[in-house]
N, C-alpha and C positions, 0 to 999 in steps of 0.2 A: 504493500499500499504506500509506503514512504517513497519507494522508487517511482511509481507511476505519478504520484503528486510531484516529485521533483522533475520528472520528465515532462509533465504537461506544463509546468512553469517554465521549464528550460525553452520549450517550443515557443511560448510567448516571449521569452527573452531574446530569442534569435530572430523574431520577427520585425518588420520595419517598424521604425525607421532604422533600426540596427541592421547592419548588413553582415549577418552571420549565417549564411545560407547552409553551412555544415551542421548546424544545431539540429535542424529538423530530422534529418535521418538518424542522428544519435538518439533524439527523443523517441522516434518511432522504434528504433532498436530495443529501447527498454520496454516500451509496451508489448512489442512481439515477443520478447523474451519471457515477460511475466504471464501473458496469457497462453503461451505455447503448451499444449497438451492439457489444458484445463477444460472443464465443462463450459458450455455455453453461458451459463448463468454467472459464473465467476468471471468469464470474459467481459460479460455486460457490466458488471459491477467495477471491474478494473478500468474498462473503457469510459464509464460514466465519470469516475474520479479523475482520470486523465483529462477528460474534456472539460470538467469544471475548473481544473488547475490551469488549463490552457486559456479558455474563454472568459473567465472571470476577469483576469487583468487586460486581455486582448479587448473586451468590450467596455472597459472602464469609462469610455467616452459616453456611453448611455446614462451612467450615474452622474457625470459632469453636466449632462444635458437636462435630465429629469429629476435628479435626486433632490434638489431643494425643494421641489414641490410635490413630488410624489413618492419620496423615499427610495429605498433600494429595490422596490418590488418589480419595476419594468427590468431593470438590469439583471436581477437575479432570474427573473422568469425566462427572459430570452436566453440566458446562459443554460439554465436547466433543460429547456426544450432542445437547444443545440447540442448540449452534452449527451442528452439521451441519444441522439443519433449516433454520435461517437461511441456511445455504449453498444449500440447494435453493431457497429463496425468491430468492436473488441469481442462481442460474442461470436460473430461470423469468423473473425481471425482464430479464435480458440477451436472452433469446429473444424475449420480446414487445415489446422497446423499439423495434423497426423497425416495428411496426404502426401504422396510423392510430390517433389518440387513444391513443397509447402510455401516458400517465400512468394512465389508467383501468385498462388491463390489468396494469400493473406493480403497482399497489396491489392489485388483486384477487389477483393471484399471491402477493404477500407475506402477505396475510391467510389465503390458502388454506394456506400453509406454517404459519402460526401455529395454524389449526385442526388440522392433522395432528399437530404436536407437542403439542397439547393432549389428543390422544387416544391417541397411540402413542409409545413402547411402555409396556407395563405400566399402562395407563390414562392415559398422558400426563402432561405436566408444564407447566401453562399459566403458571408464573411468567415474568415479563418480557414479557408481551404489550404492545403499543404502548398499548392502552387504558388499562392500569394506570399509565402515566405522566400520565394526564390527570385527576387528582382535582381539578384546578382548571382554569380556562380555558374558551374558547367550545365546545370540542368535547365537553365533558362533557355538555351538554345533549342531544346526540345519543344518549346512552344510552337516554334515554326512548323514542326512536323505534325504534332498531334494536339496542340493547344493546351489549355490548362489541364485537362484530364491526364494527358500523357506525363506532365511535369509531376502532378500529384503522385501518379503511379510510379515514376521513377524515384521519387523520395521515399515513398512507402516500400518500394522493392528493396532499395539499399538498406532501409531500416529492418525489414523483416530478415534480409540476409544477414545482416549483423547479429541480430537477436537470436537467429538459429545457430550461427557459428559459435557464439558464446555458449549456448546450451548444449550443442552437440559437436564439439570441435573435430572429432574424428570423422564425421561425415561432412567433409568440408567442400566437396566439389560443387554441389548445387548452391549453397550459400555464397561461396566465393564468385561463382557465375553471376548471381543475383546482384552482388555488389558491383562487380566490375562491368557489367554490361551497360547499365545506365550512365555510370561515369564516363566510359569510353564513348558511348553514344553521344552524350552531350558535348564532349570536346570535339568529337569528329564533325558535329553539325554546325559548330561555330563559324567555319568557313563559308557555309552556305547561308548564313544570315547576311542578306543584302542590305547595303546602306547607300548605294549610288542612286543619284537623282535620275532614274531612268525615264521620267515623265516631266522633267524640268524641275523648276523651284518656284517658291512663292515667298513673298515678304509678308509676314503677318505681324499684327500687334494684339497683345492681350492686355485687356484693361482689368486691374484689380482695384476697385474703388474703396475697398475696406469697409468694415462694419463695426458697430460698437460691440464690445464683448458683454452682452447681456443675457446669453442663454435664451430661455423662454421669453425674455423680455423683447425679443425681436418678433414675436409671433404676430403682432399687428403694427409693425414699423416697415411696411412695404415701401413707404415713401423715402424712408432713410436710405435704404438699399438703392433705390432709383436715383435719388438725388446725389449720392456719393459717387455713384458710377457715371452719371452724366458729368459731374464735376471733374472726375479723373480723365473722362473722355475729352473734355475740353482743353485739359492739359496736354493731351496727345495732340489735339488740333494745333495748339500753340507751338509745341515742339516740332511739328511737322512744317508749320508756315515759317518758323525761324531757321529751318535747316538742321536743327539739332537732331532731328530723327528722319530717316528716309520715309517717304510716303508708303504706306502699306498697300497691299492689294485688297485686304479686307481687315476688319477688326473683330476679335472675339470678346464678348462680354459674358459674364457668368449666368448662371441659373437664376431665376426669381428677380430679375431687375425691373421688369415691366409688369403691368397689370392691364389687361385689354379686354374690353366688352366686345359686343358685335361690331361697333364701329371700327374698331382696331386702329386707333389713332394715338399717337404720342408726339407731340410737337417737338419735345426736347431731343428725342432720339433722331427725329426727321432732320432737325437743325444740325446735329453732329454729322450725320450721314452726308448732308448736303455741303457742309464745310470742308469736309475731308474728300468728297467726291468718290467715295468708295463704300460698298455695302457693309453694314454691321451684321454679325451673327449673335443674336442676344436671346436670352432666356426670360420667360415670364408666365404668369398664369394667365389663361385665356378662357373666356366664356363665349361660346358659340351662339348663333341665332336660336338654337333649339334647347338652349340652356345648359348644354354639356360643358363641364369644367375639365380643362386639360392643363397639364405641365408641359410646356412646349418650347421649342427653339425656333426662332423665326429669323430669316434674312430680311433685314430692314434696309431697303434701297434708297439711294438719293432720289428725292423727288416724289417717288411713289409710295415709299413707306413699306407697310406690311407685305412681305412677298411669301416664298415658300416656307413651309415649317415642317418640323418633326415633332411628334407627340410621343412623349415618354412611353416606353413599352412596360417596364417593370415598376410598378408603383409600390411605395414603401407601406407595408401593412402597419395599421394604426396611426397612419399620418396622411397619406395621400388616398387611401382607401381605408375604411373602417369597418371591419367585420365586429359583429356583436356590439353595436354602438353603445347600448346601455352599460355593458360590462366594461367596454373599452373606456369609457369616461373616467374610470377609476385609475387608469394608468396612462392616458394620453390626453394633452391639451388640445389636440387637433379635431376632436369630436365637436367642439363648439366653434372651432375656427371655420371649419368647412361643413356646411349643413347637408350637403350631398357629396357622394364619392367622386373623385376625379375619374375620367374615362381613359383608360389606356389606349395607345396607338397599336396598330397591327402590322405596321410596315418598318423594314429597316430604315434607319435615318440616313438619307442621302440627300443633301441640298447642293444645287448648282450654285456656285458663288465665284464671282471674279474669274470665270473661265476655267474653274476646276470643280471636281466633284468632292464635296466635304462629308465624310461619314461622321455622324453625331450620335453620342449617346449622353444621357443625362445622369450626372451623379451615381445614383444606385445602380444604373444600367451597366456601368463598367464591371461590376461583379459576375455578370452573366455571360454565357458563352455564345448567345444567339443575337447579339446586336452588332459587333464591330465586324466580325467574320462575314456575315451576310452584307454588310455595307461595302467592305472591300470587294467581295464578289460582284457586286453591282457597279464596280467602276470607281468607287472613291479612292483617290489618290492621297489623302490626307484625312487625319481623324481628329475629332475634338470631343472634350469632356468638359462641358460647362457644369459647374456644381456650386452649391451653397453650403459651405461648412462652417458658417459663422455661429451655428447653434452650440458647437462642441468645444468652444474655448480653446485653450492651448494643450488639448489632449493629442493623442497620437493618431486620431481618425484620419486626418488629412494626408498624413504619410502613408498610412496603410492603403488609402485609396489611390495615392500616387503610385505605389507598387503595382497595383493592379493595371494601371495605365501602362506602366513599363512593360509588363507581360503581354499586354495586348498589342503593344507596338511590335515585339518580337514575333507574336503569333500571326499578325497580318502583314508584317513586312512594311509597316507604314510610320511615318512621323506622327506624333500625337501631341495636341495642344491641350493643356488642362488650364481652364479659366475658372478661378475660385473667388468668391466675393471677398473672403478675408485671408486667403492663402490656404494651402500652398498652390500657387499657379506655377506652371512649368512647361518647357518645351522638352519633349522626348524624342530622340533619334530612333530610327528604325531598329537599332540594335539594343534598344532599352536604356541607353545611357541618357542621363539628364544634361543637357546643355545649358540650360538657364532655369532659374527658380526664384521664387520670392520667399520671404519670410510671412510668418503668421501675423495677422492684425497690423498690416502696413497698407499704405496706398502706394501702388507701384505698377508701372506700366512695363511690359516686356515687348521688345521688337526682336524679330529674328528672321533670317533666311533659312526656310526649311526645304528638305528634299521632298519632292513629289515622287510617288512611286506607283506603277502599274504592275499588272501581274498578279497571281495568286500563289501564295504559299501552299505547301501540302495541306497545312492545317485549315486554310481557308477552303481549299477544294473538298476536304473530307468532311467538313462541317460537324454534325454531332455524332458521325460514325465511331471516333474513339471512345465516346462516352457509352455508345450502346455495346461496343464490343467488350469493353471492360465490365460492363454491368452483366453481360451474358456470362463472362468468365466467372465473375463473383457469385451470381446466383447459381451458376452450374456447379461450381466448386462446393457451395453450401449444400445443394441437393445431393451431390456425390458423397460428401462426407455424411450426411444423414442416412443415405442408403447403406453405406459402408458400415456405420454404426449399428443399424438395425440387423443386417446380415450377421455381424459379428455375434450379437446377442442371440440371434436364432441358432 
């Protein structure tokens, strides 16, 4: 028990913003060693404890956000539900640990549990996947081949190999292969990660207008976010006119800057776009003529204003969509902020802007595998993640989200622009390296020349196939272990 608690906390300690990719496989090695050859019930218990030790500190930003008004219950509740899925992963790992080539099946089972908790309940919560600890290191290159699922599998496979080797050192062949194959595979794939501007370049500007560090106090302060970012955009206008900054091809502003009814007007944004003579890409809440409420990203054109838009696909449960409203009122302030649920979009976010195709995902979208890959497949040559992280104070949440953007860059072979209200805004190269970055709670504009890239990585071409293959392996291994156990008892 002490070992899995220490390992779970170590997995958190090796997660972003700390760049310690090697901690994750060591933490998984401890879990694998502990559950090996145990009953499923014991595996569930040890996995649950491991999950708590990992997720409680990792999701500490939920307590920073809601704790003053709602106490620890939202934080503890989310951590408990997600830790239960890791417990299921531990149970499955215990079941399959007696099969031949056990490290392969143990890793597949754990990644299957990650996939399930990324989809259920209420659309899932993918935060804390093993892949998101790998924003540096040799496994990151595997994202270009099989996306986040393959990266998680590689980490879990090395961990299961190490755990098995420690417990059964005389049977070393399979564990050593399980350790060596992902490491060599990642190192071999790095030369295949392209960074050349094979579709040209674009000069972009990111506006970070900042926000007061009020936590839930920002709930009804939409005008503050709007005015701060208009002011920062006006500073960009002044810098361009004076020659201090080269004129960008377009300007990215964060999520939740505007609020537009059916008329879809915003004189201040229109003024900025006209003064610069280039389109803005800006996030805001929008209500359509039929009354539907959306979280959306809009191209705001000089002269004509509201243009093409992307509507957020993955809505945050208990915030943008409210299941069980009367119960949710006990743990969420958004029940009274939004009287009806937002309506999600159904299409990948691809917006034509300044002669290029921009792939867009909003904040929480970046944690999911079905947003940026399809955008790249539909011709996006550059990606953007507008987000509003001002709720979470000086916590690690923004850095955790930046790590996801770095993985998406490698997965799709695209540069990624992160535009955050209060930070961290960043420019990420196609190899996942961060070339420019802001600090938290500062007003700062970034400008950069970024590579545009066409073509499809293997991960983009494969889509959800790696997830399904690993899920079939994991479920099949559990079924085989169950059949084998019943046969031995008979």
